[in-house]
LUMMARDO-351546 format. One record per residue (C-alpha): residue number from 1; residue in one letter; y, x, z. Coordinates in Angstrom, 1 decimal. Last residue first. Layout:
 resi resn     c2     c1     c3
  NUM    A      Y      X      Z
...
This chain:
 resi resn     c2     c1     c3
  351    K   45.6    5.2   30.7
  350    V   46.9    2.1   32.4
  349    G   46.5    1.7   36.2
  348    A   49.9    3.1   37.2
  347    R   51.6    1.0   34.5
  346    S   51.0   -2.2   36.3
  345    I   52.2   -0.8   39.7
  344    G   55.4    0.5   38.3
  343    E   56.2   -2.4   36.1
  342    V   55.7   -5.0   38.8
  341    L   57.7   -3.0   41.4
  340    Y   60.5   -2.1   39.0
  339    D   60.9   -5.8   38.1
  338    E   60.9   -6.8   41.8
  337    G   63.4   -4.2   42.7
  336    W   66.3   -6.4   43.8
  335    L   64.2   -9.2   45.2
  334    F   62.1   -6.8   47.2
  333    I   65.1   -4.9   48.6
  332    L   66.7   -8.2   49.6
  331    L   63.5   -9.4   51.3
  330    P   63.0   -6.0   53.0
  329    P   66.6   -6.2   54.4
  328    I   66.5  -10.0   55.3
  327    M   63.3  -10.1   57.3
  326    Y   64.8   -8.6   60.5
  325    L   67.6  -11.2   60.5
  324    A   65.1  -14.1   60.6
  323    S   62.9  -12.3   63.1
  322    A   65.9  -11.7   65.4
  321    A   66.9  -15.4   65.2
  320    F   63.3  -16.5   66.0
  319    A   62.9  -14.0   68.8
  318    I   66.2  -14.9   70.3
  317    G   65.0  -18.5   70.6
  316    I   61.8  -17.2   72.2
  315    E   63.8  -15.3   74.9
  314    A   62.2  -16.9   78.0
  313    E   58.8  -16.6   76.4
  312    N   58.9  -12.8   76.2
  311    I   60.2  -10.5   73.4
  310    Q   57.9   -7.4   73.3
  309    S   56.6   -7.8   69.7
  308    L   60.2   -8.2   68.4
  307    F   61.4   -5.0   70.1
  306    V   58.5   -3.0   68.6
  305    S   59.5   -4.1   65.1
  304    M   63.2   -3.3   65.9
  303    P   62.6    0.4   66.4
  302    Q   61.8    2.5   69.5
  301    K   64.4    5.1   70.6
  300    S   65.7    3.2   73.6
  299    V   62.2    2.5   74.9
  298    D   61.5    6.2   75.4
  297    T   57.7    6.6   75.1
  296    L   57.9    7.2   71.4
  295    L   54.6    8.5   69.8
  294    V   52.2    5.8   70.9
  293    L   54.4    2.7   70.7
  292    P   56.4    4.1   67.8
  291    Q   53.2    4.6   65.7
  290    E   51.6    1.3   66.6
  289    V   54.4   -1.0   65.5
  288    M   55.3   -0.3   61.9
  287    N   57.1   -3.2   60.1
  286    W   59.9   -1.2   58.4
  285    Y   57.3    1.5   57.6
  284    D   55.4   -0.7   55.2
  283    I   58.4   -2.5   53.7
  282    F   60.2    0.7   53.0
  281    L   57.0    2.3   51.6
  280    L   56.4   -0.5   49.2
  279    I   60.0   -0.6   48.0
  278    S   60.2    3.2   47.6
  277    L   56.8    3.1   45.8
  276    A   58.1    0.6   43.2
  275    F   61.3    2.6   42.7
  274    I   59.4    5.8   42.1
  273    A   56.9    4.1   39.8
  272    N   59.7    2.6   37.7
  271    K   61.4    6.0   37.5
  270    C   58.3    7.9   36.4
  269    M   59.6    8.8   32.9
  268    P   62.9   10.0   34.5
  267    V   61.0   12.2   37.0
  266    A   58.6   13.8   34.5
  265    I   60.9   14.6   31.6
  264    R   64.3   15.9   32.8
  263    T   63.7   16.9   36.5
  262    F   60.1   18.2   36.1
  261    I   60.5   19.7   32.6
  260    Q   63.7   21.4   33.8
  259    W   61.9   22.8   36.9
  258    E   59.0   24.0   34.7
  257    T   61.5   25.8   32.5
  256    A   62.7   24.6   29.1
  255    G   62.7   27.1   26.2
  254    D   62.7   24.6   23.2
  253    L   59.0   25.3   22.8
  252    K   58.5   24.3   26.4
  251    T   60.3   21.0   25.7
  250    A   58.0   20.2   22.8
  249    E   54.9   21.1   24.8
  248    I   56.0   18.7   27.6
  247    Y   56.6   15.8   25.2
  246    A   53.3   16.5   23.4
  245    I   51.4   16.4   26.7
  244    P   52.0   12.6   26.7
  243    I   52.9   11.4   30.2
  242    Q   50.0    9.4   31.5
  241    R   49.1   12.1   34.1
  240    M   52.5   11.4   35.7
  239    Y   51.4    7.9   36.7
  238    K   48.1    8.8   38.2
  237    T   49.8   11.6   40.2
  236    L   52.5    9.2   41.3
  235    L   49.9    6.8   42.8
  234    Y   48.0    9.5   44.6
  233    I   51.1   11.3   46.0
  232    A   52.6    7.9   47.1
  231    F   49.5    7.1   49.1
  230    T   49.1   10.5   50.7
  229    S   51.7   10.5   53.5
  228    F   53.7   13.7   54.1
  227    I   57.0   12.1   54.9
  226    G   55.4    9.6   57.4
  225    P   53.9   12.4   59.5
  224    L   57.3   14.1   59.7
  223    I   59.4   10.9   60.5
  222    I   57.5    9.5   63.4
  221    A   57.2   12.6   65.6
  220    W   60.6   13.6   64.2
  219    R   62.2   10.7   66.0
  218    T   61.5   12.3   69.4
  217    N   59.1   11.3   72.1
  216    L   56.8   14.1   71.1
  215    I   58.6   16.9   69.2
  214    G   57.3   19.8   71.2
  213    L   55.1   21.2   68.4
  212    Q   52.0   21.0   70.6
  211    D   52.8   17.4   71.6
  210    A   53.5   16.4   68.0
  209    I   50.2   17.9   67.0
  208    M   48.3   16.0   69.7
  207    Y   50.0   12.7   68.9
  206    N   49.4   13.2   65.1
  205    P   45.7   13.9   65.9
  204    V   45.5   10.7   67.9
  203    L   47.2    8.6   65.2
  202    T   45.0    9.9   62.4
  201    V   42.3    7.3   62.8
  200    Q   44.8    4.6   63.4
  199    F   46.3    5.4   60.0
  198    P   43.3    3.8   58.3
  197    M   41.3    6.2   56.1
  196    L   41.3    5.5   52.4
  195    M   44.4    7.7   51.8
  194    L   42.8   10.6   53.6
  193    I   39.8   10.4   51.3
  192    I   42.1   10.3   48.3
  191    Y   44.0   13.3   49.5
  190    S   40.7   15.1   49.9
  189    F   40.0   14.4   46.2
  188    F   43.4   15.9   45.3
  187    L   42.5   19.1   47.2
  186    V   39.2   19.3   45.3
  185    E   41.0   18.6   42.0
  184    R   43.5   21.4   43.0
  183    R   40.6   23.8   43.5
  182    K   39.0   23.0   40.2
  181    K   42.2   23.3   38.2
  180    R   44.2   20.5   36.7
  179    Y   47.7   22.0   36.7
  178    R   50.3   19.5   35.3
  177    A   49.3   16.3   37.1
  176    F   48.5   17.8   40.5
  175    S   51.7   19.8   40.5
  174    Y   53.8   16.9   39.3
  173    A   52.2   14.7   42.1
  172    A   53.1   17.3   44.8
  171    L   56.7   17.6   43.7
  170    C   57.2   13.8   43.3
  169    S   55.4   13.1   46.6
  168    A   57.5   15.5   48.6
  167    I   60.8   14.0   47.3
  166    M   59.5   10.4   47.6
  165    Q   58.2   11.1   51.1
  164    G   61.5   12.5   52.2
  163    V   63.5    9.6   51.0
  162    V   61.1    7.0   52.4
  161    I   60.7    8.7   55.7
  160    P   64.4    9.5   56.1
  159    V   65.2    5.8   55.4
  158    V   62.6    4.4   57.8
  157    L   63.4    6.1   61.1
  156    I   67.2    5.9   61.2
  155    I   67.1    2.4   59.8
  154    S   64.6    1.2   62.4
  153    N   66.7    2.8   65.2
  152    W   69.7    1.1   63.7
  151    F   68.0   -2.3   64.2
  150    K   66.9   -1.4   67.7
  149    F   70.5   -0.6   68.7
  148    L   71.8   -3.7   67.0
  147    Y   69.2   -5.9   68.7
  146    T   69.9   -4.4   72.1
  145    P   73.6   -5.0   71.9
  144    S   73.3   -8.4   73.7
  143    M   76.2  -11.0   73.8
  142    F   77.5  -10.3   70.3
  141    L   74.6  -10.1   67.8
  140    L   71.7  -11.7   69.6
  139    N   73.6  -14.2   71.7
  138    A   75.7  -15.3   68.8
  137    Y   72.6  -15.5   66.5
  136    Q   70.8  -17.7   69.1
  135    E   73.8  -19.9   69.6
  134    F   74.3  -20.5   65.9
  133    T   73.6  -24.2   66.3
  132    V   72.2  -27.0   64.1
  131    R   71.5  -30.1   66.2
  130    Q   68.3  -32.1   65.8
  129    P   66.8  -29.2   63.8
  128    V   65.2  -30.1   60.5
  127    M   61.5  -29.6   59.6
  126    T   60.4  -30.3   63.2
  125    L   57.0  -28.9   64.4
  124    T   56.2  -30.8   67.6
  123    P   53.3  -29.4   69.6
  122    T   50.3  -31.6   70.3
  121    S   49.6  -32.2   73.9
  120    A   47.8  -30.4   76.8
  119    L   46.8  -27.5   74.5
  118    Y   43.4  -26.1   75.3
  117    T   43.2  -23.3   77.9
  116    A   43.8  -19.6   78.1
  115    G   42.8  -17.9   81.3
  114    Q   41.5  -19.4   84.5
  113    Q   44.7  -18.7   86.4
  112    V   47.1  -20.4   84.0
  111    H   50.4  -19.2   82.7
  110    G   49.5  -15.7   81.4
  109    S   46.4  -16.9   79.6
  108    L   48.4  -19.1   77.2
  107    S   48.4  -22.9   77.5
  106    Q   51.9  -23.1   78.8
  105    F   53.1  -21.1   75.8
  104    I   51.9  -23.7   73.3
  103    V   53.2  -26.7   75.4
  102    G   56.7  -25.1   75.4
  101    Y   56.8  -25.1   71.6
  100    N   58.8  -28.2   70.7
   99    S   60.6  -28.9   74.0
   98    S   61.3  -25.2   74.6
   97    I   62.7  -24.8   71.0
   96    E   64.9  -27.9   71.6
   95    A   66.3  -26.6   74.9
   94    S   67.0  -23.1   73.3
   93    S   69.0  -24.7   70.5
   92    M   67.7  -24.7   67.0
   91    F   69.1  -22.6   64.1
   90    S   66.5  -19.8   64.4
   89    N   63.8  -22.6   64.3
   88    I   64.6  -23.3   60.6
   87    F   64.5  -19.6   59.6
   86    T   61.2  -19.0   61.4
   85    Y   59.8  -22.3   60.1
   84    F   60.4  -21.2   56.5
   83    V   58.9  -17.8   57.1
   82    P   55.8  -19.3   58.6
   81    V   55.6  -21.9   55.7
   80    I   56.1  -19.3   52.9
   79    A   52.7  -17.6   53.0
   78    L   50.6  -20.7   53.3
   77    I   52.7  -22.4   50.6
   76    S   52.2  -19.4   48.3
   75    A   48.5  -19.4   48.9
   74    A   48.3  -23.1   48.1
   73    L   50.4  -22.7   45.0
   72    A   48.3  -19.7   43.8
   71    I   45.1  -21.8   44.3
   70    L   46.6  -24.8   42.5
   69    F   47.7  -22.6   39.6
   68    G   44.3  -21.1   39.3
   67    F   42.7  -24.6   39.1
   66    G   45.3  -25.7   36.5
   65    I   44.7  -22.6   34.4
   64    S   40.9  -23.1   34.6
   63    I   41.3  -26.8   33.7
   62    R   43.7  -26.1   30.9
   61    N   41.4  -23.5   29.4
   60    R   38.4  -25.8   29.7
   59    I   40.3  -28.6   28.0
   58    F   41.5  -26.3   25.1
   57    R   37.9  -25.0   24.6
   56    A   36.6  -28.6   24.5
   55    R   39.3  -29.6   22.0
   54    L   38.5  -26.5   19.8
   53    A   34.8  -27.3   19.9
   52    R   35.4  -30.9   19.1
   51    E   37.6  -29.9   16.1
   50    S   35.1  -27.4   14.9
   49    R   32.3  -30.1   14.9
   48    K   34.5  -32.6   13.2
   47    K   35.4  -30.1   10.4
   46    E   31.7  -29.0   10.1
   45    R   30.7  -32.7    9.6
   44    A   33.4  -33.3    7.0
   43    F   32.4  -30.0    5.2
   42    F   28.8  -31.1    4.9
   41    E   29.7  -34.6    3.8
   40    E   32.0  -33.2    1.1
   39    R   29.3  -30.8    0.0
   38    E   26.6  -33.6   -0.2
   37    K   28.9  -35.6   -2.4
   36    E   29.6  -32.8   -4.8
   35    D   25.9  -31.9   -5.3
   34    M   24.2  -29.4   -3.2
   33    K   21.9  -26.6   -4.5
   32    E   24.9  -24.5   -5.2
   31    F   25.9  -24.7   -1.5
   30    F   22.7  -23.2   -0.2
   29    S   22.7  -20.4   -2.8
   28    P   20.9  -20.4   -6.1
   27    Q   18.9  -17.3   -6.7
   26    H   19.9  -15.4   -9.9
   25    V   17.1  -13.4  -11.5
   24    Y   18.4  -10.0  -12.4
   23    T   17.1   -8.3  -15.6
   22    T   16.9   -4.6  -15.5
   21    Q   19.3   -2.4  -17.6
   20    V   17.9    1.2  -17.8
   19    K   20.6    3.6  -16.9
   18    R   18.2    6.6  -17.3
   17    R   18.9    7.6  -13.7
   16    A   18.4    4.0  -12.6
   15    R   15.1    3.8  -14.5
   14    S   14.0    6.9  -12.6
   13    A   15.0    5.5   -9.3
   12    E   13.2    2.2  -10.0
   11    D   10.1    4.1  -11.0
   10    K   10.2    6.1   -7.8
    9    R   10.7    3.0   -5.7
    8    Q    7.6    1.4   -7.3
    7    Q    5.6    4.6   -6.9
    6    Y    6.4    4.8   -3.1
    5    L    5.6    1.1   -2.7
    4    N    2.3    1.6   -4.4
    3    E    1.5    4.7   -2.3
    2    E    2.4    2.8    0.9
    1    M    0.0    0.0    0.0
């Protein structure tokens, strides 16, 4: 059988070389076997089938989009409701706040001997205050200077951390992105491991190092560990590795130094990532609590985030007003840099 097939193919090849014309028997196709009426019926059926398929796909897409929208709406409402109630309650009087939330605090473990109990009655959550008053804000800003001192403590701690971390991260990320040697890759991998570890793991070593350096109970005990964080280095390295090597080679041919490449090529092309990281770092360190509690034993040096966590029941109205004011700086920064934040994070994962 194989010999016959081989001989047949050999004869066909020889005829092709001699340009022998062979007769071709035309086989009628599926549509050629149909008459005009059968073709019209066939295309009508296919048209209806395609319309049903498109309609079903459209309905499935609408259902999936609607379901996703409902999930996003529910998540947004759950996230916005606490913020909304905080702002609303900040304009209530102390008597109204006590009448609405007093039942909650009376059930806590500090008010009863047997520990926390069930609520005696349902707390009242009012959407609109009975009487709008700025009493809480007046007491917070003018009658008690503690808030202003704590607020400026937060500014003094957070701003140097963000600025210093961006400078250190840009320099380190450029080094990791430009020089991919084995030792540097091992060091970069160690950075990733440190980034995955929670900061509570490094809190005790930071305390011991700060004690040995003599900076414990000073602002440098918070600022220095924050400047050399690993998250910004990792994200900026991934971002800088996307810079086309042709840009760098072209600038080197023009006689540019490494510092000029860094300041005129790498940093401007990573502007979105730098803004995005600045926003994320500001929000993260603006809300820190554990680090100041451990590293700053002097209460006068602790930031506003620690002050909010230590407000007692008698000052719950002050807590609402202080929380409302404390949310304004990160909220304004987020709204101002939202486009940079989205662009920087989305581009960081694109290769």
